[in-house]
C-alpha positions in Angstrom: 0.0 0.0 0.0 1.0 3.6 -0.5 -0.2 7.0 0.7 -1.9 9.4 -1.7 -3.5 12.8 -1.3 -7.1 12.5 -2.5 -9.0 15.6 -3.6 -12.4 14.6 -2.1 -14.3 17.7 -3.1 -13.4 21.4 -3.5 -11.5 22.5 -0.4 -11.0 19.1 1.1 -7.9 16.9 0.7 -7.5 13.6 2.5 -4.4 11.4 2.8 -5.5 7.8 2.1 -3.9 4.4 1.7 -4.3 3.0 -1.8 -2.9 0.0 -3.7 0.5 0.5 -5.3 -0.1 -0.1 -9.1 1.8 -2.8 -10.9 3.4 -1.9 -14.2 2.4 -3.9 -17.3 4.4 -4.3 -20.5 6.0 -0.9 -21.5 4.9 0.8 -18.2 7.0 2.1 -15.3 6.3 2.6 -11.6 7.9 5.8 -10.3 8.7 6.5 -6.7 7.9 10.2 -6.4 10.8 12.3 -5.1 9.2 15.7 -5.7 5.8 16.9 -6.9 4.9 20.6 -7.5 1.7 22.5 -7.1 0.2 24.4 -10.1 -2.6 26.8 -11.0 -4.8 23.9 -12.4 -4.5 22.1 -9.1 -5.4 25.2 -7.3 -8.5 25.8 -9.5 -9.6 22.2 -8.7 -9.1 22.7 -5.0 -11.0 25.9 -5.0 -14.0 25.1 -7.3 -13.4 21.7 -9.0 -12.1 21.2 -12.5 -13.6 19.4 -15.5 -10.5 17.2 -16.2 -9.7 16.4 -12.5 -12.3 13.9 -11.2 -13.3 14.0 -7.6 -12.8 12.2 -5.4 -9.5 11.2 -6.8 -5.7 11.5 -6.8 -4.4 14.7 -8.3 -1.1 16.5 -9.1 0.8 16.2 -12.3 4.2 17.9 -12.0 6.7 15.4 -10.7 10.1 13.7 -10.8 11.4 10.5 -9.2 13.2 7.2 -9.3 12.1 4.1 -11.3 10.9 1.6 -8.7 9.9 -1.1 -11.2 10.0 -1.3 -15.0 7.6 -3.5 -17.0 8.6 -5.8 -19.7 9.9 -4.3 -22.9 11.6 -1.3 -21.4 15.0 -0.7 -23.0 16.0 2.9 -22.4 15.5 2.9 -18.6 16.1 0.5 -15.7 15.2 0.3 -12.0 17.0 2.9 -10.0 17.2 5.5 -12.7 16.4 9.1 -11.8 13.8 10.5 -14.2 11.7 13.5 -15.1 8.6 13.4 -17.2 5.3 15.0 -18.1 1.9 13.6 -17.5 0.6 13.1 -21.0 1.5 12.2 -24.6 -0.4 12.1 -27.9 -1.8 9.0 -29.4 0.0 9.6 -32.8 -2.9 8.1 -34.7 -5.9 10.5 -34.5 -6.8 13.2 -37.1 -4.9 15.9 -35.2 -1.8 13.8 -34.7 -1.7 13.0 -38.4 -1.6 16.8 -39.0 1.2 17.0 -36.4 -1.0 19.0 -34.0 0.0 16.7 -31.2 -1.0 19.1 -28.4 -4.6 18.9 -29.8 -4.7 15.0 -29.9 -8.2 13.8 -29.5 -7.4 11.6 -26.5 -4.6 13.5 -24.8 -6.7 14.6 -21.9 -8.4 11.2 -21.5 -5.1 9.3 -21.3 -3.2 11.8 -19.1 -2.2 10.6 -15.6 -2.9 12.3 -12.3 -1.7 11.4 -8.8 1.7 13.1 -8.4 0.8 13.9 -4.8 1.4 10.3 -3.8 4.3 8.0 -3.0 4.2 6.3 -6.4 2.8 7.0 -9.8 2.4 4.6 -12.8 3.5 5.8 -16.2 1.6 4.2 -19.1 3.5 3.1 -22.2 2.6 6.0 -24.5 4.1 8.4 -22.0 7.2 6.2 -21.4 7.9 6.1 -25.2 7.6 9.8 -25.8 7.9 12.0 -22.7 10.2 10.5 -20.1 13.9 11.5 -19.7 16.9 10.8 -17.5 17.3 13.5 -14.9 20.6 15.3 -15.2 22.7 15.2 -12.1 22.9 19.0 -12.1 19.2 19.3 -11.5 17.5 18.8 -8.2 14.3 16.7 -8.2 12.3 19.9 -7.5 13.8 21.6 -10.5 13.3 18.5 -12.7 9.5 18.5 -11.7 9.2 21.9 -13.5 9.4 20.1 -16.9 5.7 20.1 -17.5 4.8 23.7 -16.9 7.9 24.8 -18.7 6.8 22.7 -21.7 3.5 24.6 -21.8 5.3 28.0 -21.8 7.7 26.9 -24.5 4.8 25.8 -26.7 3.1 29.2 -26.4 6.2 31.0 -27.5 7.0 28.7 -30.5 4.7 30.6 -32.9 6.4 34.0 -32.1 9.3 35.6 -33.9 10.9 36.9 -30.7 13.9 39.1 -31.2 16.4 40.6 -28.8 15.2 43.9 -27.4 11.6 43.3 -28.3 9.1 44.8 -25.9 6.9 42.3 -24.0 4.2 42.7 -21.4 3.2 39.9 -19.1 -0.2 40.3 -17.5 -0.2 38.3 -14.2 2.7 37.5 -12.0 1.7 34.1 -10.8 3.9 31.0 -11.5 3.1 30.9 -15.2 3.7 34.7 -15.6 7.1 34.3 -13.9 8.0 31.3 -16.2 7.3 33.6 -19.2 9.5 36.3 -17.6 12.5 34.0 -17.1 12.3 32.6 -20.7 11.8 36.0 -22.3 14.8 37.4 -20.4 16.9 34.5 -21.6 16.0 35.6 -25.1 17.1 39.2 -24.5 13.6 40.7 -24.4 12.7 43.9 -22.5 9.9 42.7 -20.1 7.3 44.5 -18.2 5.2 42.6 -15.7 1.8 43.9 -14.8 -0.3 43.0 -11.7 -2.2 44.5 -8.9 -0.4 42.3 -6.3 2.7 44.4 -5.2 4.3 41.4 -3.3 4.3 39.4 -6.5 5.6 42.3 -8.5 8.5 42.5 -6.1 9.3 38.9 -6.9 9.1 39.6 -10.7 11.6 42.5 -10.2 14.0 40.2 -8.4 13.7 37.7 -11.2 14.8 40.3 -13.8 11.7 42.2 -15.0 12.8 45.5 -16.5 9.7 47.2 -15.3 6.8 46.3 -13.1 3.5 48.1 -13.3 -0.2 48.0 -12.4 -3.1 48.1 -14.9 -3.9 51.7 -13.8 -0.3 52.9 -14.2 0.0 51.2 -17.6 -3.2 52.8 -18.9 -1.6 56.2 -18.2 1.4 55.6 -20.4 1.8 58.1 -23.2 4.1 58.3 -26.3 4.4 54.6 -26.4 3.2 52.6 -29.4 2.6 49.5 -27.4 4.2 46.1 -26.8 5.4 43.7 -29.5 4.1 40.7 -27.5 1.5 40.5 -24.7 1.2 37.4 -22.6 -2.1 37.0 -20.8 -1.5 34.8 -17.7 -4.6 35.3 -15.5 -7.4 33.4 -17.1 -9.9 36.2 -16.4 -12.2 37.0 -19.4 -12.1 40.8 -18.6 -8.3 40.7 -18.7 -8.4 38.7 -22.0 -10.5 41.6 -23.4 -8.3 44.4 -22.1 -5.1 42.7 -23.2 -5.2 44.2 -26.7 -5.1 47.8 -25.4 -1.4 47.4 -24.6 -0.5 45.9 -28.0 1.2 47.8 -30.9 -0.1 47.5 -34.4 0.9 44.2 -35.9 1.6 42.7 -32.5 0.4 39.4 -30.9 -1.4 38.5 -27.8 -0.8 35.0 -26.4 -3.9 34.0 -24.4 -2.3 31.6 -22.0 -4.5 31.8 -18.9 -7.4 29.3 -19.2 -10.8 30.9 -18.5 -13.7 29.1 -16.8 -15.7 27.0 -19.3 -18.5 28.8 -21.0 -17.1 32.3 -20.6 -16.7 34.7 -23.6 -14.6 37.7 -24.5 -15.4 40.5 -27.0 -12.9 42.5 -29.1 -12.8 45.7 -31.0 -13.0 44.6 -34.7 -11.2 47.8 -35.8 -8.1 46.8 -33.9 -8.2 43.3 -35.2 -8.7 44.4 -38.8 -7.0 47.8 -39.3 -4.2 47.2 -36.8 -3.6 43.7 -38.0 -3.1 42.3 -34.5 -3.1 38.6 -33.7 -5.0 36.9 -30.9 -3.5 33.4 -30.3 -4.7 30.8 -27.9 -2.2 28.3 -26.6 -2.9 24.9 -25.0 -0.7 22.2 -23.6 2.4 21.0 -25.5 3.8 18.6 -28.1 6.6 16.1 -27.6 9.0 18.6 -29.4 8.1 21.3 -26.8 8.9 18.8 -24.0 12.3 18.0 -25.5 13.1 21.7 -25.9 12.1 22.3 -22.2 14.2 19.4 -21.1 17.2 20.9 -23.0 16.6 24.3 -21.4 16.5 22.9 -17.9 19.6 20.8 -18.5 21.5 23.7 -20.0 21.7 25.6 -16.7 21.0 28.9 -18.6 17.7 29.5 -16.8 17.2 29.4 -13.1 13.7 28.3 -12.0 14.4 27.1 -8.5 13.5 30.6 -7.0 9.9 29.8 -8.1 9.6 27.1 -5.4 8.4 28.8 -2.3 8.8 25.9 0.2 8.9 22.2 0.7 6.3 20.2 2.6 5.5 16.6 3.4 2.6 14.7 1.8 0.5 14.9 4.9 0.6 18.7 4.6 -1.0 18.9 1.1 -4.2 20.4 2.5 -2.3 23.1 4.3 -0.2 23.9 1.2 -3.3 24.5 -0.9 -4.9 26.6 1.8 -1.8 28.8 1.7 -2.0 29.1 -2.1 -5.7 30.0 -1.9 -4.7 32.9 0.4 -2.2 34.1 -2.2 0.9 33.0 -0.2 3.8 31.6 -2.2 4.3 30.8 -5.9 4.8 27.0 -6.1 5.3 24.5 -3.4 7.1 21.1 -3.5 5.4 18.1 -1.9 8.1 15.6 -0.8 6.6 12.2 0.0 
């Protein structure tokens, strides 16, 4: 038996004993060394989430050690330290055949959850595509950042980002700060906008050229606007207001996921005559994961400062209560 944090209903997490899964052919059982909180987990804790069943195990950012490998595994063996993401495309559906792997028809149905546990089972399609040996230079906590970093890499792939471009990040939560670190690595001049002054101080420490509030940014004059705007709040009203900060010909990346059923309205004149681009971004493809893995292994980006603290598995409820109160960025759960 193993211990697993179960999200029973919004606001309630229980630590329960569950059966340790047994790997079949092509599968691997991972002993979790570090699991990280994320915004999706927090949404589920606060109000539930359509792709996180309750009651059930949750958490999907992790790294660990192979406890048992099923038959047919060639690239890995028991005892290897690994890092992985929690999904992989089927490679056979209509979207996969078009190489739109992040939009695979079954990717959300075949993902795995349960990183806030002592063990997690990786199915064969994930083992084949999205599992990597952890470099010795990375801690297990840093290695667990592979999944969110892959999402941010995917959102930037469509942009022709150049050194000294002007970028605005709306929202200074974990994802906003991921964007900040990657953009600074590309030599971009970055402004981070939020109403939370504590989080803006963190953004400044992480290298933001400017920090601002929506009110202060609206009062800017003699500025043609930003080349790239990254919306990282998931609030429909902020989606709508994001284009006011964009220069003609610029692009808004709508990263923050809004609640299902919500809508946003835009000025048609800006879309047409200013030729701006609104681009949604979702999940990642295996190529994005490989790029994120290379970035983490390079040592060029420092993401460890995003981890606000480390807690034991039994403290998972307390951790999410702190996040609900706006305390901390990301926390590591250490089984």
